[in-house]
C-alpha positions as CSV (number, residue, x, y, z in Angstrom):
1,M,34.6,59.2,138.6
2,S,37.0,56.6,140.0
3,G,40.1,57.6,141.8
4,L,42.3,56.5,138.9
5,D,40.3,58.8,136.5
6,R,40.7,61.7,138.9
7,Q,44.4,61.1,139.2
8,R,44.8,60.9,135.4
9,T,42.8,64.2,135.0
10,T,45.0,65.9,137.6
11,L,48.2,64.7,135.8
12,A,46.9,65.8,132.5
13,A,46.2,69.3,133.8
14,K,49.6,69.5,135.4
15,F,51.4,68.3,132.2
16,E,49.4,70.7,130.0
17,A,50.5,73.6,132.2
18,I,54.2,72.6,132.6
19,L,55.4,70.5,129.6
20,P,55.2,73.4,127.0
21,H,57.9,75.3,129.0
22,L,60.4,72.4,129.2
23,D,62.8,71.0,126.6
24,E,62.8,67.5,125.4
25,R,65.0,66.0,128.1
26,Q,63.3,67.9,130.9
27,R,59.9,66.7,129.8
28,R,61.2,63.1,129.7
29,L,62.6,63.4,133.3
30,L,59.4,64.9,134.7
31,I,57.1,62.3,133.4
32,G,59.6,59.6,134.5
33,A,59.5,61.0,138.0
34,E,55.7,61.1,138.1
35,A,55.6,57.5,136.9
36,Q,58.0,56.4,139.7
37,S,55.9,58.2,142.3
38,L,52.7,56.3,141.1
39,G,54.3,52.9,141.4
40,H,52.8,49.9,139.6
41,G,50.9,51.0,136.5
42,G,52.4,54.5,136.7
43,I,54.1,54.3,133.3
44,K,50.9,53.6,131.5
45,A,48.9,56.2,133.5
46,V,51.5,58.9,132.9
47,A,51.8,58.1,129.2
48,R,48.0,58.5,128.7
49,A,47.9,61.7,130.8
50,A,50.9,63.3,129.0
51,G,49.9,62.0,125.5
52,V,53.2,60.3,124.9
53,R,54.3,56.7,124.2
54,E,55.0,54.5,127.2
55,A,58.5,53.9,125.8
56,T,59.2,57.6,126.3
57,V,58.1,57.4,130.0
58,S,60.2,54.3,130.5
59,A,63.2,56.2,129.0
60,G,62.7,58.9,131.6
61,V,62.5,56.4,134.4
62,R,65.8,54.8,133.2
63,E,67.6,58.1,133.0
64,L,66.5,59.0,136.6
65,G,67.6,55.6,137.8
66,S,71.0,55.7,136.1
67,G,72.4,58.3,138.6
68,E,74.1,60.3,135.8
69,A,75.0,63.9,136.6
70,P,73.2,66.7,134.7
71,L,74.4,66.8,131.1
72,G,74.0,70.5,130.6
73,R,72.4,69.8,127.2
74,V,69.2,68.4,125.8
75,R,70.6,65.4,124.0
76,R,73.6,63.2,124.7
77,P,76.8,63.9,122.8
78,G,76.6,62.4,119.3
79,A,72.8,62.5,119.3
80,G,70.8,64.5,116.7
81,R,71.5,65.1,113.0
82,K,75.0,64.7,111.8
83,R,77.0,67.8,110.8
84,V,77.5,68.4,107.1
85,V,81.2,68.3,107.4
86,D,80.9,64.8,109.1
87,L,78.7,63.5,106.3
88,N,80.8,65.1,103.6
89,P,84.4,65.8,104.8
90,A,85.4,67.0,101.3
91,V,83.3,70.2,101.8
92,R,85.9,71.7,104.1
93,E,88.7,71.5,101.6
94,A,86.4,72.7,98.8
95,L,85.5,75.7,100.9
96,L,89.1,76.6,101.6
97,T,89.9,76.3,97.9
98,L,87.3,79.0,97.2
99,V,88.3,81.3,100.0
100,E,92.1,81.1,99.2
101,P,92.4,80.6,95.4
102,D,95.9,81.9,95.4
103,V,97.1,79.5,98.0
104,R,95.0,76.4,97.4
105,G,93.3,75.1,94.2
106,D,92.5,77.0,91.1
107,P,93.7,80.7,90.9
108,M,90.9,81.2,88.2
109,S,88.2,80.3,90.7
110,P,84.8,81.8,89.8
111,L,84.9,83.8,93.1
112,R,88.4,85.1,92.4
113,W,87.2,88.6,91.6
114,T,83.9,88.7,93.6
115,T,83.0,89.4,97.2
116,K,83.2,86.1,99.1
117,S,80.1,86.3,101.2
118,T,78.8,83.2,102.9
119,R,75.8,83.2,100.6
120,K,77.9,83.2,97.4
121,L,80.3,80.6,98.9
122,A,77.3,78.3,99.7
123,E,75.9,78.7,96.2
124,Q,79.2,77.8,94.6
125,L,79.7,74.8,96.9
126,T,76.2,73.6,96.1
127,R,76.9,73.8,92.4
128,Q,80.0,71.7,93.0
129,G,77.8,69.0,94.7
130,H,78.4,70.0,98.3
131,R,74.9,70.9,99.6
132,I,75.4,73.4,102.4
133,S,73.8,76.5,103.9
134,A,75.3,80.0,104.3
135,D,75.2,79.7,108.1
136,T,77.1,76.4,108.0
137,V,79.7,78.0,105.7
138,G,80.1,80.8,108.3
139,D,80.6,78.2,111.1
140,L,83.2,76.3,109.1
141,L,85.1,79.5,108.3
142,R,85.2,80.4,111.9
143,E,86.5,76.9,112.8
144,E,89.3,77.4,110.3
145,G,90.4,80.7,111.9
146,F,88.7,83.1,109.5
147,S,86.9,86.2,110.4
148,L,85.6,89.3,108.6
149,Q,88.5,91.6,108.1
150,S,88.9,95.1,106.6
151,N,92.0,96.2,104.8
152,A,95.0,97.1,107.1
153,K,97.2,100.0,106.0
154,T,100.5,98.5,107.0
155,L,102.5,98.3,103.7
156,E,104.9,101.2,103.7
157,G,106.7,100.4,100.5
158,K,110.4,100.9,100.0
159,Q,112.1,102.2,103.2
160,H,115.1,104.5,103.1
161,P,118.2,102.8,104.6
162,D,118.7,105.8,106.9
163,R,115.2,105.9,108.2
164,D,116.0,104.8,111.8
165,A,119.1,106.8,111.9
166,Q,117.2,109.9,111.0
167,F,114.7,109.3,113.7
168,H,117.5,109.0,116.2
169,Y,119.1,112.2,114.9
170,L,115.8,114.0,115.1
171,N,115.3,112.9,118.6
172,E,118.7,114.1,119.6
173,Q,118.1,117.5,118.0
174,A,114.7,117.8,119.9
175,R,116.4,116.8,123.2
176,D,119.1,119.4,122.7
177,H,116.6,122.2,121.9
178,Q,114.3,121.3,124.8
179,D,117.2,121.1,127.3
180,G,118.2,124.6,126.2
181,G,114.7,125.9,126.7
182,A,114.1,126.3,122.9
183,P,110.7,125.4,121.4
184,V,110.2,122.2,119.4
185,I,107.2,122.2,117.0
186,S,105.7,119.6,114.8
187,V,104.0,121.0,111.7
188,D,101.8,119.6,108.9
189,T,98.8,120.4,106.8
190,K,95.6,118.5,107.9
191,K,93.3,117.0,105.3
192,K,91.6,119.7,103.3
193,E,87.9,119.9,104.3
194,L,84.9,120.8,102.1
195,V,83.0,123.7,103.5
196,G,79.2,123.4,103.3
197,P,76.5,120.9,104.1
198,F,78.6,117.8,103.3
199,K,78.8,114.5,105.1
200,N,81.4,114.2,107.8
201,N,82.3,110.7,109.0
202,G,81.3,109.7,112.4
203,R,78.0,109.7,114.4
204,E,76.5,112.1,116.9
205,W,73.4,111.8,119.2
206,E,70.3,113.0,117.4
207,P,66.6,112.4,117.9
208,R,65.7,108.9,116.6
209,G,64.9,109.1,112.8
210,E,66.1,112.7,112.5
211,P,69.7,112.6,111.2
212,V,71.3,115.8,110.0
213,R,70.5,116.2,106.3
214,V,73.5,116.8,104.0
215,D,74.2,116.9,100.3
216,T,74.1,113.7,98.4
217,H,77.2,114.6,96.4
218,D,80.5,116.0,97.6
219,F,81.1,118.6,94.9
220,P,82.9,121.7,96.4
221,D,80.8,124.8,96.8
222,R,82.1,127.5,94.5
223,V,81.6,130.2,97.1
224,L,82.6,128.4,100.3
225,G,85.4,126.3,98.7
226,R,87.7,124.3,100.9
227,A,89.4,124.9,104.2
228,V,93.1,124.2,104.5
229,P,94.1,123.7,108.2
230,Y,97.8,124.0,108.8
231,G,98.8,122.9,112.3
232,I,101.6,123.7,114.6
233,Y,102.0,121.5,117.7
234,A,104.3,122.6,120.5
235,V,105.7,119.4,121.9
236,A,106.7,120.5,125.4
237,A,103.8,122.8,126.0
238,N,101.2,120.4,124.6
239,T,99.4,123.2,122.7
240,G,98.2,123.4,119.2
241,W,97.8,126.3,116.8
242,V,95.8,125.8,113.6
243,N,95.8,128.4,110.8
244,V,92.8,127.7,108.6
245,G,93.5,128.9,105.1
246,T,91.1,129.4,102.3
247,D,93.5,129.5,99.3
248,H,96.3,127.1,98.2
249,D,98.5,125.0,100.5
250,T,101.8,126.6,99.6
251,A,105.2,127.0,101.4
252,A,104.4,130.6,101.9
253,F,101.2,129.6,103.7
254,A,103.0,127.1,105.8
255,V,105.6,129.6,107.0
256,E,103.0,132.3,107.5
257,S,101.2,129.8,109.8
258,I,104.4,129.3,111.8
259,R,104.9,133.1,111.9
260,R,101.5,133.6,113.3
261,W,102.1,130.9,115.9
262,W,105.3,132.5,117.0
263,N,103.9,136.0,117.2
264,G,100.7,134.9,118.9
265,A,101.9,132.2,121.3
266,G,105.5,131.1,120.8
267,R,107.2,134.3,121.7
268,A,105.2,134.7,124.9
269,T,105.8,131.0,125.9
270,Y,109.5,131.1,125.1
271,P,110.6,134.7,125.7
272,T,114.3,134.0,125.9
273,A,114.5,131.5,123.0
274,G,117.0,132.1,120.3
275,R,116.5,128.8,118.5
276,L,113.5,126.9,117.0
277,L,113.4,123.3,115.9
278,I,110.8,122.4,113.3
279,T,110.0,118.8,112.5
280,A,108.1,118.3,109.3
281,D,107.2,115.7,106.7
282,A,109.5,115.1,103.8
283,G,106.9,116.2,101.2
284,G,104.1,118.7,100.7
285,S,104.3,122.4,101.2
286,N,107.0,122.0,103.9
287,G,109.0,119.3,102.1
288,Y,112.7,119.2,102.0
289,R,112.7,119.6,98.1
290,T,110.5,122.7,98.2
291,R,112.7,125.7,97.5
292,T,110.1,128.3,98.5
293,W,109.9,126.6,102.0
294,K,113.5,127.4,102.6
295,T,113.4,131.0,101.2
296,E,110.3,131.8,103.3
297,L,111.9,130.3,106.4
298,A,115.0,132.4,105.8
299,R,112.8,135.5,105.8
300,F,111.0,134.4,109.0
301,A,114.4,133.8,110.6
302,A,115.5,137.3,109.7
303,E,112.3,138.8,111.0
304,S,112.2,136.9,114.3
305,G,115.9,136.7,115.0
306,L,115.6,132.9,115.5
307,T,118.1,130.3,114.4
308,I,115.7,127.8,112.8
309,T,116.7,124.2,112.5
310,V,114.5,121.9,110.4
311,C,114.5,118.1,110.6
312,H,112.4,116.3,108.1
313,L,110.9,112.9,108.8
314,P,112.2,110.2,106.3
315,P,110.1,109.7,103.2
316,G,107.1,107.5,103.7
317,T,106.9,108.1,107.5
318,S,104.3,110.9,107.7
319,K,102.1,108.9,110.0
320,W,104.9,109.1,112.6
321,N,104.7,112.9,112.6
322,R,103.8,113.8,116.2
323,I,101.2,116.3,115.2
324,E,99.1,113.6,113.5
325,H,98.3,111.7,116.7
326,R,98.7,114.5,119.2
327,L,96.6,117.2,117.5
328,F,94.9,116.2,114.2
329,S,93.4,113.0,115.5
330,H,91.7,114.8,118.4
331,I,90.3,117.5,116.0
332,T,88.8,114.8,113.8
333,M,87.2,113.2,116.8
334,N,85.9,116.5,118.1
335,W,83.9,117.3,114.9
336,R,82.9,113.8,113.9
337,G,79.5,113.5,112.4
338,R,79.1,117.2,112.2
339,P,78.8,118.9,108.8
340,L,81.4,121.7,108.5
341,T,78.8,124.2,107.1
342,S,81.0,127.3,107.4
343,Q,84.5,128.5,108.0
344,E,83.4,129.7,111.4
345,V,82.2,126.2,112.3
346,I,85.6,124.8,111.3
347,V,87.5,127.4,113.3
348,E,85.3,127.1,116.4
349,S,85.3,123.3,116.3
350,I,89.1,123.2,116.1
351,A,89.4,125.8,119.0
352,A,87.1,123.7,121.2
353,T,89.3,120.6,120.9
354,T,90.7,119.5,124.3
355,T,92.0,116.3,125.8
356,K,92.3,114.8,129.3
357,T,96.1,115.3,129.0
358,G,95.7,119.0,128.9
359,L,95.8,119.8,125.1
360,T,94.5,123.2,124.2
361,V,94.2,124.5,120.7
362,H,94.0,128.0,119.2
363,A,92.5,128.4,115.7
364,E,92.1,131.4,113.4
365,L,91.0,132.1,109.8
366,D,93.5,133.1,107.2
367,T,91.9,134.6,104.1
368,N,95.1,135.8,102.5
369,P,95.8,134.6,98.9
370,Y,98.8,132.3,98.4
371,P,99.5,131.9,94.7
372,T,101.2,128.9,93.3
373,G,104.0,128.6,90.7
374,I,106.5,130.8,92.4
375,Q,110.0,130.0,91.0
376,V,113.2,130.2,93.1
377,S,116.5,130.4,91.2
378,D,119.7,128.6,91.9
379,D,121.3,132.0,92.9
380,E,118.6,132.6,95.5
381,I,119.1,129.2,97.0
382,A,122.9,129.7,97.0
383,S,122.5,133.1,98.8
384,L,120.5,131.6,101.7
385,P,122.1,131.6,105.1
386,I,121.7,127.9,105.4
387,T,123.9,125.3,107.0
388,R,123.3,121.7,106.0
389,H,124.1,119.2,108.7
390,R,126.7,116.6,108.2
391,F,124.1,113.9,108.7
392,H,121.7,114.0,105.7
393,G,122.1,117.7,104.9
394,D,119.1,117.4,102.6
395,W,116.8,116.5,105.6
396,N,118.5,118.4,108.3
397,Y,119.6,122.1,108.0
398,T,119.8,125.3,109.9
399,L,118.8,128.8,108.8
400,R,120.5,131.7,110.5
401,P,118.7,135.0,111.3
402,Q,120.4,136.8,108.4
403,H,118.9,138.3,105.3
404,P,119.3,135.9,102.4
405,M,121.1,138.5,100.2
406,D,123.7,139.0,102.9
407,A,124.6,135.3,103.1
408,A,128.1,134.2,102.2
409,T,128.8,132.5,99.0
410,T,132.0,130.8,97.7
411,D,134.1,132.5,95.1
412,S,135.9,129.6,93.4
413,T,138.0,131.9,91.1
414,S,139.9,133.9,93.7
415,D,142.9,132.6,95.5
416,Q,142.1,134.5,98.7
417,A,138.6,134.4,99.9
418,P,137.0,137.7,101.0
419,A,136.4,138.2,104.7
420,G,133.3,136.4,105.9
421,R,133.3,133.9,103.0
422,P,134.3,130.3,103.0
423,P,137.9,129.6,102.0
424,R,138.8,128.3,98.5
425,L,138.6,124.6,98.2
426,T,141.9,122.9,97.3
427,R,142.7,119.3,96.2
428,R,143.9,118.6,99.8
429,S,140.6,119.8,101.2
430,L,138.7,117.6,98.8
431,Q,140.7,114.6,100.1
432,D,139.3,115.2,103.6
433,P,138.2,111.9,105.3
434,E,134.8,113.5,105.9
435,L,134.3,113.6,102.1
436,T,136.1,110.5,101.0
437,G,135.0,108.2,103.8
438,M,138.6,107.0,104.2
439,T,141.8,108.2,105.7
440,R,144.3,110.2,103.7
441,Q,146.7,107.2,103.8
442,Q,144.0,104.8,102.6
443,L,143.1,107.2,99.7
444,S,146.8,107.5,98.8
445,E,147.2,103.7,98.7
446,L,144.1,103.5,96.6
447,I,145.4,106.0,94.1
448,D,148.8,104.2,94.0
449,A,147.0,100.9,93.3
450,L,144.8,102.2,90.5
451,T,147.0,104.7,88.8
452,P,149.1,102.1,86.8
453,A,146.0,100.3,85.6
454,L,144.3,103.6,84.8
455,E,147.3,104.8,82.7
456,V,147.4,101.4,80.8
457,Q,143.6,101.6,80.2
458,R,143.9,105.2,79.0
459,E,146.8,104.3,76.6
460,Q,144.6,101.5,75.1
461,V,141.8,104.0,74.6
462,L,144.1,106.4,72.8
463,R,145.6,103.7,70.7
464,T,142.1,102.6,69.6
465,R,141.2,106.2,68.8
466,R,144.4,106.7,66.8
467,G,144.3,103.3,65.0
468,H,148.1,102.8,65.4
469,E,150.9,102.9,67.9
470,R,152.3,106.1,69.3
471,L,154.4,108.2,67.0
472,V,155.8,110.4,69.8
473,A,157.0,109.7,73.3
474,P,154.5,109.5,76.2
475,G,154.0,112.9,77.9
476,T,154.1,115.0,74.8
477,G,151.0,116.5,73.1
478,A,147.9,117.8,74.8
479,K,147.7,117.3,78.5
480,A,144.7,115.5,80.2
481,K,142.3,117.8,82.0
482,L,142.4,115.6,85.1
483,T,145.4,113.7,86.5
484,P,144.9,110.1,87.3
485,A,144.7,111.0,91.0
486,D,142.0,113.7,90.3
487,R,140.0,111.2,88.3
488,I,140.1,108.6,91.1
489,L,139.3,111.3,93.7
490,A,136.3,112.7,91.7
491,T,135.0,109.1,91.2
492,V,135.2,108.4,94.9
493,L,133.3,111.6,95.7
494,H,130.6,110.9,93.2
495,L,130.2,107.3,94.4
496,R,129.9,108.7,97.9
497,K,126.8,110.5,96.5
498,L,128.0,113.7,98.1
499,A,127.7,115.9,95.0
500,T,126.3,116.0,91.5
501,M,128.6,115.9,88.5
502,D,128.0,119.6,87.9
503,L,129.2,120.4,91.4
504,L,132.3,118.1,91.0
505,G,133.0,119.9,87.7
506,Q,133.0,123.2,89.5
507,L,135.3,121.8,92.3
508,F,137.8,120.3,89.8
509,G,137.5,123.1,87.2
510,V,136.2,121.0,84.4
511,T,132.8,120.2,82.8
512,A,130.4,117.6,84.1
513,M,131.0,115.5,81.0
514,T,134.7,115.2,82.0
515,I,133.7,114.0,85.4
516,S,131.4,111.5,83.8
517,R,134.1,110.1,81.6
518,A,136.5,109.9,84.5
519,K,133.9,107.9,86.4
520,Q,133.4,105.5,83.5
521,E,137.1,104.9,83.5
522,V,137.7,104.5,87.2
523,R,134.6,102.6,88.4
524,P,135.4,99.3,86.6
525,L,138.9,99.4,88.1
526,L,137.5,99.9,91.6
527,E,135.2,96.9,91.2
528,A,138.0,94.8,89.7
529,H,140.3,95.6,92.7
530,G,137.4,94.9,95.2
531,H,137.1,98.4,96.5
532,H,133.6,99.3,97.6
533,I,132.8,103.0,98.2
534,N,130.1,103.5,100.9
535,A,127.6,106.3,100.2
536,S,127.5,109.3,102.5
537,T,124.4,110.7,104.2
538,A,125.4,114.3,103.3
539,R,124.1,116.0,100.2
540,L,126.0,119.0,98.9
541,R,124.7,121.3,96.2
542,A,127.2,124.2,95.9
543,P,130.9,124.8,96.7
544,A,129.8,126.9,99.7
545,D,128.1,123.8,101.1
546,V,131.3,121.8,100.8
547,A,133.3,124.5,102.6
548,T,130.7,124.8,105.3
549,F,130.6,121.0,105.6
550,L,134.4,120.8,106.2
551,A,134.4,123.8,108.6
552,P,134.6,122.7,112.2
553,D,131.2,123.2,113.9
554,S,130.9,122.4,117.6
555,T,127.2,122.9,117.5
556,Q,126.6,119.8,115.4
557,I,125.0,116.9,117.1
558,K,126.3,113.6,115.9
559,V,123.8,110.8,115.5
560,K,124.3,107.9,117.9
561,T,125.1,104.6,116.4
562,T,124.7,101.2,118.1
563,S,126.8,98.2,117.4
């Protein structure tokens, strides 16, 4: 064997061992380097040994001789097959039209009501004449700033105009109670849980291929039923108390849970406390419209001797309730992926919840019955020892440690109020700036401005009703139940949204229908004269509420306003 043959055999063996592990450009550079080392005739020899064309070896030699820096890629920029979007630029716009039919293109797109997977998008584009693969569709979507997104719960619906002000007020109340050493608790009912071998969201470490077996359907067990965890979170102490009920989520159950917390932990933690602040959602068993919630709290106040103040979160803001992210979220994480097979498992799982910030939780089972459908009469509500705050008295109120039947009520028929009862409300007291939203001078000027027009308007109504001119002088005949000044005052109070027409009727000694007619007469005149009446944040339901509202109360905390 000649030397050239031996050299070719050696190169062939080397190439056979190395070339399969190199990419296209690396192979080209290697065989080019070997050809250069062989000198004259090296290109032909290397081409035969490597089994490639001589032109490929020559290309490798040229690349080595060009002195170019490493490219970091196999081919030069622009080499290889052209992208679909370069060959068919219209495919990008066609894709965006399918993805966003409400913004671009046809709102009746075939994919308007289907899942827009890359496979379905590719099929639809291909039917439109744009041949494309699902992977390329995904690449184009990412280039356009798209990504797979789940729904985001961010739409809160209509917001109450006093939402922020209520949060400020609640914060001031909490600060006042905490500065005085009084407990501040956040309360709510956690999601009701099925008891039994049911799926619980989340994952736990288990042997591979051996997940915990649970029922395929989430139908409540007739024997085990559901668990109703009602939580109390003490803000300053960073402790939780959960009363796990087995019956209905009622106001009586909610207050019983608070009672158990106070007797089991609160009294010992705050031995000198005479006040308690409860922050709660606007709805549910502890909602501000729930009458039983107030009557049960009044009983608890009488039992415990605590002055209980309740501040409700504005409607639609339950996710901002502190107990949600300070207590309930940690309970959910603690029992994730674990079927709640019994009431004991639920109680023990809740009690085992802790956090790095020091949260500890007590849990206990409450098997007492809590029937629904309990009715509370207007008289029972009127007898409650409740003081509604000047700022949103429907959301903020205080219950004194007094038996409900001993609470003071207003006697609107007597000239002299009995001792311990609110004084009788006079016309002058109803003109108080706290009620009307304007000074007495401004109210007097408003009455003077509207009275002539109101009298002319009333005379026109009477003439239409009679069908002819007056036969007697003005001032004779039946007297109006309300003077023009009273009609204007009643309309102002109603537009302030302080009271219902029924309550205004009681205050003015007439029927609600008379108040309604007065409002129909006065309101157009107010609008014609450019007078706008701003609504108040207070809500009054009985004459006693009005008297209490007007009584000086140095304990009220005024909400801060910012200009």
